[in-house]
MARSEPA-591840 format. One line per 4 residues: their letters; for each residue x, y, z of N, C-alpha, C, O. Coordinates in nm, 4 decimals. Layout:
<sites>
a = X Y Z X Y Z X Y Z X Y Z ~ ...
</sites>
This chain:
<sites>
xxxx = -6.2252 -6.6099 3.9092 -6.3605 -6.5644 3.8786 -6.4559 -6.5931 3.9928 -6.5439 -6.5126 4.0230 ~ -6.4382 -6.7080 4.0561 -6.5297 -6.7470 4.1623 -6.5245 -6.6514 4.2803 -6.6206 -6.6439 4.3570 ~ -6.4162 -6.5792 4.2968 -6.3994 -6.4902 4.4126 -6.4132 -6.3425 4.3781 -6.3888 -6.2572 4.4635 ~ -6.4519 -6.3105 4.2549 -6.4630 -6.1703 4.2144 -6.5529 -6.0900 4.3069 -6.5276 -5.9720 4.3315
xxxx = -6.6573 -6.1529 4.3580 -6.7506 -6.0813 4.4445 -6.6843 -6.0343 4.5748 -6.7390 -5.9487 4.6443 ~ -6.5693 -6.0887 4.6075 -6.4973 -6.0496 4.7282 -6.4078 -5.9272 4.7059 -6.3641 -5.8637 4.8019 ~ -6.3813 -5.8950 4.5821 -6.2948 -5.7816 4.5485 -6.3704 -5.6500 4.5632 -6.4917 -5.6452 4.5431 ~ -6.2988 -5.5429 4.5984 -6.3637 -5.4114 4.6017 -6.4257 -5.3801 4.4663 -6.3646 -5.4041 4.3621
xxxx = -6.5458 -5.3272 4.4684 -6.6176 -5.2905 4.3462 -6.6370 -5.4103 4.2541 -6.6480 -5.3936 4.1326 ~ -6.6412 -5.5299 4.3100 -6.6608 -5.6508 4.2298 -6.5478 -5.6771 4.1327 -6.5661 -5.7483 4.0340 ~ -6.4318 -5.6207 4.1592 -6.3171 -5.6402 4.0706 -6.3133 -5.5439 3.9542 -6.2226 -5.5501 3.8712 ~ -6.4112 -5.4545 3.9470 -6.4164 -5.3580 3.8377 -6.3308 -5.2364 3.8721 -6.3275 -5.1921 3.9869
xxxx = -6.2624 -5.1837 3.7726 -6.1803 -5.0644 3.7896 -6.2700 -4.9418 3.7830 -6.3522 -4.9286 3.6923 ~ -6.2538 -4.8531 3.8787 -6.3326 -4.7301 3.8765 -6.2724 -4.6331 3.7756 -6.1592 -4.6505 3.7307 ~ -6.3494 -4.5313 3.7409 -6.2999 -4.4300 3.6471 -6.1768 -4.3598 3.7052 -6.0824 -4.3296 3.6322 ~ -6.1776 -4.3342 3.8349 -6.0631 -4.2690 3.8988 -5.9397 -4.3592 3.8926 -5.8293 -4.3111 3.8672
xxxx = -5.9576 -4.4889 3.9156 -5.8449 -4.5818 3.9076 -5.7909 -4.5899 3.7656 -5.6698 -4.5994 3.7456 ~ -5.8798 -4.5864 3.6671 -5.8360 -4.5914 3.5277 -5.7579 -4.4642 3.4923 -5.6551 -4.4712 3.4249 ~ -5.8065 -4.3489 3.5373 -5.7341 -4.2232 3.5111 -5.5955 -4.2274 3.5754 -5.4976 -4.1824 3.5158 ~ -5.5875 -4.2814 3.6970 -5.4589 -4.2915 3.7662 -5.3643 -4.3831 3.6892 -5.2461 -4.3519 3.6749
xxxx = -5.4152 -4.4962 3.6395 -5.3318 -4.5903 3.5648 -5.2807 -4.5277 3.4355 -5.1643 -4.5458 3.3997 ~ -5.3664 -4.4545 3.3656 -5.3250 -4.3879 3.2418 -5.2210 -4.2809 3.2726 -5.1217 -4.2687 3.2009 ~ -5.2426 -4.2043 3.3772 -5.1468 -4.1014 3.4168 -5.0106 -4.1635 3.4480 -4.9072 -4.1120 3.4056 ~ -5.0112 -4.2737 3.5220 -4.8868 -4.3427 3.5570 -4.8176 -4.3945 3.4316 -4.6957 -4.3829 3.4189
xxxx = -4.8945 -4.4518 3.3382 -4.8362 -4.5045 3.2147 -4.7755 -4.3921 3.1302 -4.6706 -4.4104 3.0684 ~ -4.8410 -4.2768 3.1277 -4.7867 -4.1643 3.0517 -4.6566 -4.1128 3.1136 -4.5664 -4.0699 3.0416 ~ -4.6468 -4.1171 3.2463 -4.5216 -4.0799 3.3136 -4.4110 -4.1788 3.2775 -4.2969 -4.1392 3.2540 ~ -4.4450 -4.3062 3.2731 -4.3471 -4.4092 3.2359 -4.2975 -4.3855 3.0937 -4.1772 -4.3893 3.0682
xxxx = -4.3895 -4.3612 3.0018 -4.3529 -4.3380 2.8619 -4.2653 -4.2133 2.8492 -4.1660 -4.2148 2.7764 ~ -4.3007 -4.1072 2.9183 -4.2200 -3.9849 2.9132 -4.0788 -4.0106 2.9659 -3.9810 -3.9598 2.9110 ~ -4.0693 -4.0889 3.0715 -3.9386 -4.1221 3.1280 -3.8563 -4.2056 3.0296 -3.7374 -4.1800 3.0105 ~ -3.9189 -4.3043 2.9680 -3.8486 -4.3897 2.8708 -3.7997 -4.3044 2.7541 -3.6879 -4.3230 2.7061
xxxx = -3.8832 -4.2111 2.7085 -3.8413 -4.1212 2.6001 -3.7188 -4.0403 2.6417 -3.6259 -4.0218 2.5632 ~ -3.7198 -3.9928 2.7652 -3.6081 -3.9120 2.8151 -3.4806 -3.9940 2.8343 -3.3713 -3.9382 2.8442 ~ -3.4949 -4.1256 2.8396 -3.3798 -4.2138 2.8579 -3.3383 -4.2826 2.7282 -3.2984 -4.3991 2.7286 ~ -3.3479 -4.2104 2.6188 -3.2899 -4.2565 2.4938 -3.3814 -4.3211 2.3927 -3.3346 -4.3689 2.2894
xxxx = -3.5123 -4.3239 2.4197 -3.6046 -4.3830 2.3226 -3.7161 -4.2826 2.2897 -3.8311 -4.3026 2.3287 ~ -3.6816 -4.1744 2.2177 -3.7788 -4.0684 2.1913 -3.8989 -4.1123 2.1076 -4.0013 -4.0439 2.1068 ~ -3.8884 -4.2241 2.0382 -3.9997 -4.2707 1.9550 -4.0964 -4.3615 2.0314 -4.1861 -4.4207 1.9713 ~ -4.0785 -4.3729 2.1640 -4.1682 -4.4562 2.2441 -4.3115 -4.4081 2.2262 -4.3404 -4.2891 2.2387
xxxx = -4.4005 -4.5018 2.1968 -4.5409 -4.4686 2.1716 -4.6176 -4.4514 2.3020 -4.5806 -4.5082 2.4048 ~ -4.7254 -4.3720 2.2968 -4.8160 -4.3620 2.4099 -4.8827 -4.4981 2.4320 -4.8920 -4.5780 2.3389 ~ -4.9288 -4.5248 2.5537 -4.9946 -4.6526 2.5798 -5.1270 -4.6624 2.5042 -5.1932 -4.5618 2.4785 ~ -5.1639 -4.7847 2.4696 -5.2933 -4.8121 2.4084 -5.3867 -4.8553 2.5201 -5.3556 -4.9480 2.5949
xxxx = -5.5015 -4.7883 2.5318 -5.5966 -4.8182 2.6385 -5.7247 -4.8713 2.5766 -5.7780 -4.8140 2.4817 ~ -5.7736 -4.9826 2.6324 -5.9003 -5.0396 2.5876 -5.9731 -5.0955 2.7099 -5.9225 -5.0874 2.8218 ~ -6.0902 -5.1513 2.6884 -6.1670 -5.2111 2.7976 -6.0919 -5.3277 2.8608 -6.1148 -5.3596 2.9774 ~ -6.0031 -5.3914 2.7859 -5.9280 -5.5055 2.8365 -5.8053 -5.4644 2.9173 -5.7472 -5.5475 2.9872
xxxx = -5.7653 -5.3388 2.9091 -5.6490 -5.2944 2.9836 -5.5637 -5.1983 2.9041 -5.6097 -5.1352 2.8089 ~ -5.4388 -5.1884 2.9449 -5.3463 -5.0952 2.8838 -5.2238 -5.1711 2.8342 -5.1754 -5.2632 2.8999 ~ -5.1743 -5.1307 2.7167 -5.0588 -5.1972 2.6571 -4.9519 -5.0934 2.6275 -4.9782 -4.9903 2.5656 ~ -4.8308 -5.1227 2.6730 -4.7148 -5.0399 2.6397 -4.6314 -5.1167 2.5390 -4.5985 -5.2332 2.5615
xxxx = -4.5974 -5.0536 2.4298 -4.5183 -5.1181 2.3257 -4.3881 -5.0424 2.3056 -4.3857 -4.9195 2.3132 ~ -4.2794 -5.1152 2.2798 -4.1530 -5.0464 2.2519 -4.1624 -4.9703 2.1201 -4.2513 -4.9966 2.0391 ~ -4.0714 -4.8766 2.0987 -4.0716 -4.8017 1.9725 -4.0504 -4.8951 1.8531 -3.9965 -5.0047 1.8691 ~ -4.0920 -4.8529 1.7349 -4.0705 -4.9346 1.6157 -3.9225 -4.9683 1.5997 -3.8364 -4.8815 1.6144
xxxx = -3.8939 -5.0931 1.5699 -3.7577 -5.1372 1.5459 -3.6785 -5.1694 1.6717 -3.5611 -5.2055 1.6635 ~ -3.7414 -5.1566 1.7881 -3.6726 -5.1861 1.9144 -3.7349 -5.3102 1.9765 -3.8555 -5.3151 2.0006 ~ -3.6519 -5.4100 2.0020 -3.7009 -5.5322 2.0665 -3.7210 -5.5080 2.2154 -3.6410 -5.4378 2.2772 ~ -3.8263 -5.5647 2.2747 -3.8463 -5.5494 2.4187 -3.7274 -5.5999 2.5000 -3.7028 -5.5514 2.6104
xxxx = -3.6544 -5.6959 2.4466 -3.5399 -5.7528 2.5182 -3.4087 -5.6783 2.4917 -3.3046 -5.7160 2.5455 ~ -3.4126 -5.5735 2.4098 -3.2892 -5.5019 2.3761 -3.2309 -5.4350 2.5004 -3.3054 -5.3907 2.5877 ~ -3.0980 -5.4276 2.5086 -3.0342 -5.3628 2.6232 -3.0804 -5.2169 2.6425 -3.0972 -5.1720 2.7558 ~ -3.1007 -5.1441 2.5330 -3.1423 -5.0046 2.5426 -3.2814 -4.9932 2.6062 -3.3031 -4.9098 2.6940
xxxx = -3.3751 -5.0771 2.5617 -3.5113 -5.0738 2.6153 -3.5123 -5.1175 2.7611 -3.5794 -5.0564 2.8444 ~ -3.4384 -5.2225 2.7915 -3.4321 -5.2726 2.9285 -3.3694 -5.1691 3.0225 -3.4144 -5.1530 3.1359 ~ -3.2657 -5.0991 2.9756 -3.2009 -4.9958 3.0572 -3.2979 -4.8803 3.0837 -3.3023 -4.8270 3.1946 ~ -3.3750 -4.8419 2.9825 -3.4721 -4.7340 3.0006 -3.5801 -4.7755 3.0998 -3.6199 -4.6958 3.1848
xxxx = -3.6280 -4.8996 3.0898 -3.7291 -4.9473 3.1843 -3.6739 -4.9501 3.3263 -3.7436 -4.9153 3.4217 ~ -3.5493 -4.9913 3.3395 -3.4878 -4.9966 3.4726 -3.4759 -4.8558 3.5307 -3.5046 -4.8342 3.6484 ~ -3.4336 -4.7605 3.4479 -3.4196 -4.6226 3.4930 -3.5545 -4.5620 3.5318 -3.5608 -4.4699 3.6132 ~ -3.6615 -4.6139 3.4733 -3.7958 -4.5584 3.4953 -3.8825 -4.6491 3.5825 -4.0050 -4.6368 3.5822
xxxx = -3.8208 -4.7381 3.6556 -3.8935 -4.8386 3.7347 -3.9941 -4.7772 3.8309 -4.0983 -4.8371 3.8575 ~ -3.9645 -4.6582 3.8839 -4.0565 -4.5986 3.9804 -4.1933 -4.5649 3.9193 -4.2900 -4.5427 3.9922 ~ -4.2012 -4.5611 3.7872 -4.3274 -4.5306 3.7203 -4.4022 -4.6560 3.6751 -4.5139 -4.6459 3.6243 ~ -4.3433 -4.7722 3.6926 -4.4080 -4.8952 3.6472 -4.5238 -4.9315 3.7393 -4.5215 -4.8979 3.8577
xxxx = -4.6256 -5.0001 3.6859 -4.7426 -5.0379 3.7671 -4.7009 -5.1080 3.8957 -4.6164 -5.1975 3.8957 ~ -4.7620 -5.0652 4.0037 -4.7347 -5.1264 4.1328 -4.6161 -5.0654 4.2059 -4.5914 -5.0980 4.3220 ~ -4.5426 -4.9772 4.1391 -4.4240 -4.9181 4.2012 -4.4558 -4.7909 4.2775 -4.3756 -4.7460 4.3594 ~ -4.5718 -4.7325 4.2518 -4.6041 -4.6044 4.3154 -4.5329 -4.4926 4.2436 -4.4569 -4.5166 4.1498
x = -4.5570 -4.3701 4.2872 -4.4882 -4.2573 4.2232 -4.4531 -4.1508 4.3217 -4.3948 -4.0490 4.2844
</sites>
């Protein structure tokens, strides 16, 4: 917190950055759906950030979910596209 003033835009996400993050998350979700989890939910977006949740009945640690995330790694935050 003490260094927030040193961050670009005071550490605040711009509208363009938020749109890019949502677009990237939707690509990730679409990829996960295509890799065997068609019930994957869209991301939840709020002022606090974005949350991706596994489909109902699927544990985040399940081999199927982990395999889908691995296959879709290029769409994960920080990976670029």
